[in-house]
C-alpha positions, 0 to 999 in steps of 0.5 A: 283582570281589568280590560285594556279599554280605550281612554274614552271608555275609561274616562266615562267609567271614571266620571260615573264612579266619581259622581256618587249620587243618582242625580249627578249620574243623571246629569252626566248621562244627559250631558253625554247624550247631548249634542256637545257631549256626543261631539266630545265623545266622537272626538275622543274616539277619533284621537284616543283609540282603544289599544286593541281594535278587536271587538265582540258583540252579542245577539242575545235573544230572549226565550220569547224571541226579542233581541236585546239592544243597548244604548251605548253612551260611548258610541256617538254615531250609532248609540243603539246596538248590540251589547259588547265591547273591546277585547283586552290584550290576549283575551279570548273572544269568548272570555271577552264576550262573557266579561263585557256582558257581565260588566255592562249588563250583569248577565252571565253567558251560558253558551255562545255561537260564532255568527260573523266577523266584520271589519270596521274603521272607527274614525280618522287615524285609527287602524282597521279593526275587527268585530266578532259577533256571537249569538249568546244565551244567558242565564235568567238574571234580568239585564240591567244597565250595570255600567256607566257605558250603558244609558239604557237597554230594550228588548225589540223583535228582530224586525224592529231591531233591524231598523236600528242596527248597522249592516253587520249587526243587522245581518247577525240578528237575521242569522241568529233569528233563523238558526238554532243555537248550537253549544260551543263548549264555552266553559266557565273561567275559574274564580 
């Protein structure tokens, strides 16, 4: 099932699919990270909102303790943040979290625990939305930027991560780094 994402996200994905060679993708990524590219994405996010303003984010903590941060191409104001994305219509948050981490980073979520919710307002004319944040455990597959929406990723200690995150994301990292992960009964979706 393809997620019903905002037009801006679908446009970026479409551009990356059409640019087949790595040099073209590098040039496109460089443009989207430049001042005019960021401005264009900011405008697109304000006038082309996602269809369902409910998002999911994950605090993915490595066995050694570092937190996974993602450089989002489509986030003009706060590009470095927790991995995640928008829910598809009628999609369960746990399923959306699993789907987003797999699509963007090639990761498979093995368990998740709800941490907090935060309201957001993403631009003029958009309705208030809600972001649900989970602490997620993933299988041993290394994370990779598997999508055109992700410019890069890095593992940071929780203290280093706090300097780069929005308030509610930082709060989620503080909660996740102090509490053990409890299993939530997250189940596999049949293929």
